N, C-alpha and C positions, 0 to 999 in steps of 0.2 A: 740053844740057840734059835735066834731070835734073826726070823726079816725084818728089814727096816724100809722103809717108801717115800724117797724125799722128793716134791712136786721140783723141777726147774724150776730158774727164776725167772720165765715169762708165761709161765703154768704155763707151755706148751709138754709135750707128750717127750718122751726120755727116747732119746738113738740107740738101740740094743745094745745093751750091756757088754763091754768089754775087757772087763777085771775078772784079776788072773783071783780064785779060791785063795783065803788064806791058809793056814795051816789050823785042821782037823780039831787041832784043843783047843781054838781060838771063839772066844764066836763073832760072829763075821757082818759082815752087809753088803748085803746088798742092793744094787743100782736096777732099780725093773722101770718101763711105762706105764703109764698113769695117773690115778689121783691121787695125791699127800695119804699115802695111811701110814702111820707107826705105830709097832706092837713090840711091846717091849716082854725078851721072857722071865716070868719069877715078878713083875710086877705091876702095879694096878696101873692102867693108865693114866693121862691126866691130859685138862678137859682142857683147853684153851676157851678165852672167851672168843680170838676172833671168826667168826663164819661160821662157829660150832668145826671147824678143825679143831680134834684131837689126836696130844702128837706124846709118845715117848720114847727115848732119846737109849740105845742098848750098852748094854751092860760094856764092857772089853776092857777089862786091863793090860791084855798084851797091848790094845795098840794106843795103851792111857788115854783112854775115852774116862774116869772118875764116876765112880758108879753111881748111881738116881737114888736116893731114896721116893716113897710114893707121896713125900709133901712135896716136892719139888722142880721141875725140871730139869735136867742137864742144864748147864749150862759152860762151856765149854769150850775153846780153842779150837779150831779147825784141824783131820793132825790127815798123815796118810790112808788112804781109804786101801791100799795093800800097802804091804814092808820091805817088799821088792821092788826095783826102783827100771824102767820099764829103756833099751835106748831108741830114738828115736836121732835117725836122720833127716838132716834137718833142707830144701829144697834149693838146688844152685848156689851152696856151695860145697856139698859132697862134707860138713864137715857134722860130725855124729856129738849128738847132746843127750844127758841124762834128763828124764824127770818125773817129776813126781805128783799126784792130784790128790789128790785132798776133796772132802765132803763141805756141800755147807753144814755146820750142826743148829743150821735159824731154818727157819719155812719163808723162804729169800723171795718169794713170789705172792704171799702175803705184801711180804714188808714191800715191794716196789710196787701194791696196789696201795696201798698208803702212801707212797712218797707221789703217786700222780695225782691223788684223790685227797689227801691231807698236807701236802708240802708247796711243791709245785706245781702252779695253775698252765704252767707254759715246757713246755719240750727245750724250749732255745735257752730256761737255767742252765740245761746239764755246762753250758757255757763257762757262765759264771761260774760254777762249782771250783772248772778245772784249774782252769787263770788262778782263783781265788788259795787252792790247794796248791799250788808251784808257787805260788807269793808266802805261803807259809812257810815254804822250803827254803826257798829264799834269804829269809828272811832270821828261819834258826840259821843258819848258815854264815848268816851275819854276825849274827850273834855267839854261834859260837869263835868265829876267828878269829874274835878279841886276843883268846885266851890261847887258841890254837890256830896261826896263823899260817901251818903248812896242809890246813883243810883247802885253802885256799888252789895250790895246787901252781901251774901257771897259767890256770882262765881266770882272773880274775872280775870278769864281765860277771855281774849278777844280772840277768835278762829271762828273759817268757818268749819263745818265739813259738808259733803256729804256722801249717803248712798244712797244704789239700792234696790231695789226690784226685782228682773227679775221677778220673780212669775207673783210676782203681774203688775209686769210693771211699778211699781213707783219709783220713783227720789224725794230724798229729798235733802235739799241746805238749811240749818243751822246754825243759825249764837246765838251769844251771845251778841249781841251790844243791840240799844235801846229800839230797841220795839215798838211799834206803840197802839194806842188807838181804841177801836169804828170808833171814829169821824177820825182818821188818816187815820183807812182802804178807809172807805168812798172815803176821801176826796182825797189819797195820788197816791188809786188807778187806782183813775177815773178822773185822772187832764186832763187826751184827752177828757173830755165830755167838763170843763171847756175851752176849745178852741172853739173847734167847728172843722170842716172839711175842713171849707174854711180856716180859721186862722191858722191852721195845714199848709197846702200847701203852706199859708203865712210865717209864719216862714224857712219850708225849704228850700224855695227860698232866703230867707235871708240869709239862715249860710250859703249856697254856694259860695255866697261875700265874708262874715266873717270870717263867720266857728270860732269867738272872744270863748272865755270862757264862756261870760255870755250870749252868745245865742244858748246854750247849750242847745238838742233834748232834753239828759237825763236830769229828775228829770220835769220840768217842762209840758213835753208831758206827761210821765210815759212808753214811747214807749221801754229801755231799761226790764222792767221788762213784757210787752208783746209779746216781740220775741219769751217770754217763747211759746205762741202760738205755735211756727212754729213744735213745738216739740211733743205737748200736748193734747190731747183732752179734759183733765181736768182740772183745774191749782186750788188748797187751797194754804194761805197763812192763818197760823196759827202764830198770835202776843200776844204778853200781856208786855207790859212796867213798868218798875218796881216802877213806881205809879199806877198803877192800880192794884187793887185786884183781877181783870179778866181776863181769859185771851178769846180771839176772833179770831172769822176764817172767812174767805172772802175768800167765792168760786166761781167759773162762770164755765161754760161751752164753750168747744171753738163755739158750734153753737147753742147760745143762746142770748140771746140781755137784759142781765139779772144778775144780777150777783146777789149774797149775801150773806150774812154781820148773821152770830149765833153768838154764847158762845159756847168756847169752852169745848167739854164733853168727847174727847177720850183720856184716860189717856196715849199711844202710844206718846203722840208733847204733853203733859206740857210740861208749856216748868215755868222756872225762870224766864226764861229774856230772852228777842230777840223774829225772828223769825226763822218759819222752811215754806219755801216755798216749796207742795209736790207737782209734774209734774207725773200727770198720765201718759204714753206715750202711742202715735197713737205710730200704727199697723208695718208706715215704721220708726222708730223711738229708736224702740225698742235696737237696738246699742247702747245705751246713758245710759241703765240701767247696760254697762259688765265695773265695774270697773278700766278695764284696760286702757277704750274710756276717762275715765273720768281722770282718774291719768295721761296720753297725752292729756287732754286738758288743763288741769290745769297747767301741768309746759310749754306746748305751750304760755298762753291768765295770764295767774296770778299765775307764780311762784314769780315773787320779790313783790308783796305785802306783805304791810308790819306785817299782823298778819299772822301767822300761819295759814295754808291748810289742814287737815285732811282727807282723799279719806276713808272710813266704807269697809268691806269685811267682807263677813259671816263668821260667825264663825262653823266648822262643828257641825252636828247634832241642835238639837230646846230646850229653856228651859220652861220647865211648869209656865208660872202664873194660880195665878187666882182671877179673877173679886173679886170687894168688896161687892156687892147686892147678884151673885147667889150662888158664892165660888166655880160657876166651872173650869176646869185647860183650860187653853188654851195654843199652842206652840205662843211663839214669839222668832224670831230672834236674834241673838245676835252677834253685832259685833267686828272686831278688828280694831284702827283705824290708818293711817299711814300717816307722816310727808312726801308730797308731795311737798313746795316748802322750800329745806335749805338751798339755795344756796341766798344772799342778796343781795341787790341791792346795785351794790360797788359807780357805779357812785352820790348816794346822800350822799354818805361823803364826806370832804373835802380831797382836793388830797394830804394837808399835810400829812392827817392820814392815808398815806394806804402807804404801800410798793413796792415797784419793786412786787417781789415774789407773793404778791396777784392780782398784777393787775395780773403778767403771770401765777396762778391760774385758774381768773376767764376766762379769753381769752382762754383756755385750756380746764374746763369744759361747758362751756355754748357752745362752737363752736364743740368738740370733737377730740382737736390739741391739735397733739404729740410736736411741735415745737415749740418757745419761742415764740413768735410777735414780730418780726425786730425792731417797735416802736413802740408805745403808744402815744394819747394827750387827756389828760383827761382838760375836760373845762363848766362851765357854761355861760350863754349868757342873758344879760339883755338890756332892753333896752322896742324901738317896741314891740319886740317880746322875748318871755321866754321860754328857756329848758335847760336843762342841756342833756349835749353828755358826751360819752368814745367812741375814736375814735382809730382800732385798725390798722396795714397794720403786715399782716401776713410776718412769714415768709421764704415762699418761693408764688412765683406764682400757678395760679391753672395749675391743666397739660393741661386741653386743651384750647386753644386758641381762638375758638371758643364761648369759654363762656362768655361774653365781656358784655352782656346785660343783656334782664333782668331772666335768670334761675339763676341769684345768685342771695341768700336775705342774702345777708353780714350782710345789717344797718337793723336793728330790733328800728320801731317807738312805743313806750309809751306811754298811757297820765294819768299821777299821776298812775305809774309802773303796767298800765297795757298793757296787746300786743293787739298788734290792727292789724298792718301786716309789712310781709316785702316783699312784693311783688307792687314796685309801677314805677316800666317801665320808668324810671329818674326821677321822678318825686319829688322824695326826696333829689336824692343825680345824678351827672352826670353819663352817663354811662361807660366814659371812667375812673372811678374811681371806677367802681365795685369792683374789691380784694377789697377795705380797709371795715371787719369787724367793727361793735361799735354798741350801741344802741343811742341814743336820743326819752328822756323823758320828753316832753311838757306840761304843761297845760293848756295850750294855745284854745289844739281843744278839739274839741264832742267825748267822746270815741264811737257814728256812724258813725263817721266819713268814706266814702268811698273813692276806689280812685278817681270816677264821683268827688267827693268832693274837694280833690288833686288837683287834675288838674287845679283845678278854684279861690283856695285859698290864696287870699293875703299874707299871715303866712308863708304856706310850702313856696312859693315863696324867702322868707324872706328866712326860715332856711336853705334853698337850697342854699342860696347863703355864708351866713356863715354857712354852715357846709365843702362849697370847700375852703374857704376865710384858715379855720382853716387847715385841711388837705392839703394846700398850704403851712403852714407855719413848717408842722412837717416834712413834700417835706427838706424842708427849711433850718431847723436843723439837719436836716441826711447832705445834703450837705456841713455844716459851719462846722460837725464834725472835730476833730484835727483829727481823725483818716479816712482817704481815701479812706479803705478800706469798710467802713459804708457803700458810696456812691458807689462806685461800686459796690457792692452788689446788695441793691435799684436798680439801673443802670437794670444791667444782668438778676432782674427778673420782674420790671415794666417798663421798659424804653418804652413795646411799645406803653403801655397805656397811656404814658405821649405823646408819637406822635400819638396817635388817639385823643388825647384833645388836641393837636393844631388842627388837620383836622377840628375838633367838636364847639367846645369854641372860637370861631373868640372875643368873651369878658374877654379872659385869655389869649390870646396873650401874653400878656407882663409878666406873671407870670411865664408861663408854658416854655416860651421860652428859661428859666432860666437854671431851669433843664435840656433841650436838649445836647446831649454829641451826636462825632463823632470822624470818624480817621483820620487824612489830610495826607497831603503829608509830614511835618514835624514833623507829632507827628502817628508815621507807630508803635506802640507799643501800649502806652496807648492814651485814649480817651482826646480832648476838648475841652471845651466850648466855646459858638459863641462870652459869652465876652472874653475870653483867646487871643482869632481869631484877636479879633476886637482892642484887646489893642496890637496885633505882627504886625499889616499890615506895610507895607511901606509906606510913608509919597505920593507913589506916587500912591498908590492902590486905586480905587477908589468901587469897589467895591468886592463883599462875592465870592469867586468862587468858582464851588464845582462836581463835578463828579459821577454819581454814575454806579457802579460796582457791583457783584459778589463777588466780596471779595478784602484786600488792595493790595494783590500783584498782580494779573489782570490791579489795577488802579490803580497801581507807575508805569506801562510798559504800559502804555495807550498814543499814538503816540497826544493824544492831550495836552500831559501833557511838552512835549520836548522845547516849547519857556518861561511857564510860568516856571517851573524850572530853568531854563537858567538867567530869571531875576529874582529868587528868590522871586518870590512869595505861602504864601501856599495853598493850594488848600484841603477843607473835601473830604471828601469820604464817601459818601454812600451809603456803604455794605448791607444797609436791607432794605425789600418790603417798610417798613411806610417810608422810609427814606425822600424823592423823593416828595411822596405826602406831607408828614409835613413841607418839606422844601418851595413846590407848593403853602399850605395855607398859610404859616407866609410872604411869601414876603417881607421883607424886617430884617430888625434887627436897631434898634440904628442907624435908617436914612439913611442905606446899605443897596443894594441890591444883592438882591441874580442873580448873573450866572451861566448857566451852561456853562462848555468848551465845551463841546461837540455838541454846537445848535449854528446856523444857528447865530444869534442875538449876539457872542462873537465876541469883535476886541478886539486890539493890537493895540498899536499907528503906522505905517506903515517906517517900516528903510526904511535907503539909500538906492536908486536904485528900489523899490519893481512896481511903475511905471513901475518902461525898463523891468524887468521881465515879468508882467504881458501881453506887448505888445508882449517881443516872445516869449511867451509861450501860445500866445492866440491862433493861431489858432490850436497847439497840441489840449489843450482844445475842441476848437468847434469839431475837428476828434471826439475824445474819446465819446464824448457824440453820437455822430451819431451813433458810433459803439455802441452804451449804450444801445440807446435809450430811452422810457420809464422806466427805472428801478429810473432811477437820475434827478434829477430835473437841473442840468448843474454841470459843472466842471469848475472850478475857482483854482488859483494859491493860495496857501493857507500862512496864514501870523502867522498858530503855530507851523507848523513842522520845523523839524531843521536836522534829521535825517535819518524819516521814512519817503522812497518815497510818502507816495498818506493814505489818509482817507477819511473815508466815515462820515461825518458832518449832524444829524436830522436838517428837516427847523425847523423855529422857534416857529411855533403851532405843531408838530411834536414828533413824540414816541421816546426818547432817549434806546437805548438797554437795557439797565436795566427795562423797562415801559414797551418796549411792553414782555419781555420775562415773566413779570408779566400779561397781559391783556392774555399772552399764556397762563396762566396755568389758568384763570376765565373761570368758565360753560360759561360764557354769553360776555366775556370778548369779543373773538373772533368771531364780525361781516366780516359775507364775504362780503370782499370789501372794509373793512375800512383796514386791512392790510395794501393791498395793493396802497390805496390811502396815507400810513401813509410814506408805500416808496418810492411811484412820489415824495414825497417831499425832498428827500434827497440828500447834496450834493459831489461830489469826489472834494477835498483838492488835488493839486499836488503838491509836493513837488524841482523844478526850480533846486535846489541847486541838489536832488539825481542824482548818475549816472543809475542809471538805467530809469528815466524820461529821461536824458539829451541821453543816446543812445537810451531809443526809439523814440523820437521827429530826430534825427536823421536819424534809422529806416524807419520813415512814410515820413521822401523829396528822403528817399533813394528807396525808392516802396520796400521793403526788403518786401522777406516773413515771415509768421508766425507774422507778427504784430499785429494782431487782436487776434491772441489765446493770445497773451499775454498782450493788456487790459485788455481779460475774466480775466486772472489770478489778475493781478494788484487787478481791480473789488471785485474778490471775497476774496482776499488776504485781502484789505482791511475792506471790510464786518468782517471776522475773530479778527483782531486786532482792532478794534471800536469797540467790543463787537455785535456785531449782526448775527445772527444765517445766511447759505448761503444756500439760497433759493434750488441748488441742490448739495442737501453734497455727492453724488455720484457721480456726473459729475467733485464736484471742486476735489475730491477727483483721478478720473482719470487723470485729467490734471496735480494733481500733478506724478502720477506716470510715465506719457509722460515724462513729464519734468526732471525723474527722469533716465526712458528708453536712455533716447536723452542723460545724460550726462554720463552714465553707456556706453554705445553702444559706444561714442567719444574717452572716458579713452580707450577702448576694445580695437581700433583702432588703437589709439594711443602706450596701453603698447606693440600690437605684433609687430605694426615699431621698437618697441625699442629692443623687441629679436631679431629681425634677425637682427637690423644692432649691438648687441653686442655679437651673433653666429659669426658674418661672424669679426667682430673685435677678436674674441678670434679665432676664426680659426686659420689669419693671426699670433697672437703672439703667435704659437705653435712652438718650438722647436723640432728640432727633437733628437732621441737619440742617446748617443755615442754609434755611432755600426757601421760599417767600409763595404759603399754598392762597391761592384764589378761589374762593365760593364757584358756583358754580351760578351762572347766571338764567332765570328761566324765563323768555322772550318770548310772551302774550303777543301772539300779532292778532290784530284787526280782524272785526267781524265784517265781511261782508251781506249785506243789507240788499 
């Protein structure tokens, strides 16, 4: 004789055993409190890999439990713990019914632990699972009734009804589906025992790899039904099959290792056909007895099921009813039911049958939008993976550009029209396409799919590739539209997302690059594509030239543009923060490399006399480098300037002016010392044809004073004109003011001299008036002697 100790569903100690002994000739099963432990007589213990629990099931031919061998664990259906039945009097109606107790043959508490930590992230999932089970029962009845119409009986309605009793903490999910017989209750709700915990764990691992529809855990192990124990301390299933005269009840407590099957005697739960799942909620799950909460969950997870779902609300006041036996009256609550899944799954219909208005209406209703979508695509995918999908481009981009990742829950995954999740973190849809909205409905995934399983699923990876391809096809249809304003609107709203895609999705560079748009030196009003740029390239042009700047106006006036414009080459203007990043990630387009005209590695064919100019102005370059010190790498004669006296060029691996502004704006981008290093790689190019440079060279050789100040002023002016930020704006301003003051002083002195000369000239030019002047005569009086 062997003793077996079975842990309860919740892992709590068992209540005192009240089960009578079996005949002495049989091996017996005794249920006692305490931790799980199984010892089989004359058998070796079988070690399970789950949390170091060892379990071996008992031999009992009399109890119809097949003998286990030393090489495997028993895998059997649940059987009665005792060979005799108990009489039980039901309270309230005085009707006696016989009940039979069955013991779980699997370690259920560990199973529930797996359910909580591996399959379900939230307890609210239980309602989705139970409603899905009810929908399956209705589907089965509808299918069987085609050949057996008598199964429908006098109740043709196929529906799901949910009601709750807050006072008693009861939640009831009822369907009018196929129902279950007594044997069905024992076998269907005891399917966990048919696998054993070790086999369950093995199957769970297999599902992580395949996630195929045939290996779905739902149905094979009853995991969906057992999720009800996440919120219920006791679960009662009352069911009636249309071919059965009796209605039976399956009942189990969360803290018990056995379940009971008996005949239904409570008139409140009598059914003509179908199943009612009654949950006695735990104290911390009483909010699930709130009809508003239930309605919210149904709309979230099950609103697109093909069968109507009604949620009942208690009517004011109670109805008096009397029992048949005693004639006594009692209060009975009545309910008014409201249909909560009025929205039909539009993606299940043929696209030919759906109007544009219907598509727009579904979009607005589902996502609470006011604007019509910009575009949409409705398609079915068949082959290695099959699913249906309806995707929308919203009429306007999200207000916050930061919400481009997992905060968006725009793509909703359904399995057989049951909502699974909208939180994928890029597993089902790329991050840069997070602005897309829509639904994906697959029959190839299990209902209890978790994010961890999604990450490792080959099927999900295939779905992601096909969804991305279909999204690109939708973008391309807008791009090729006869109305060019359509794509302009799309690019204004979602251009930054496409650029993000170029930086993140290397595998789709070819498709993404076709969507890019930029201003250029030849397209300053209307944006151009890379394809148009390449088609319009000059025959001798080898590269795609670009320049990063804050605006089109500042870009077209940049000194780097002078030689290229003179030769008729087109230059792309990168005026957005992501432009330069995306171009650097792209690197080439149709075999043409991208070249930054503000960088050191930009080269043009040398013009005649270039070497002579470099030799002539070489001493000036060395002298200017000595004056500027470590602020620059070197000074050299320019090949790209025609009118500007000088320009500041970024090093080959240094920051462009626009990138430096972006890095300064980042919280962690302005690393101490990094900016100084990037500045030290700059090159000052001078234009020997400029009169300013020629004067500076003459002044240097003549040893005139003030040449050092002139070099400083040229350097800081080159910083500004090249797009960089001056290192000392106040000092630069002071030098400009001094130069203005010097000019003003010179002009003032010149003006004063001009005034003196003009006054003198005016004095000479004054003519005397027409007046006679008489010379005074001296009168000499005679001397008196």
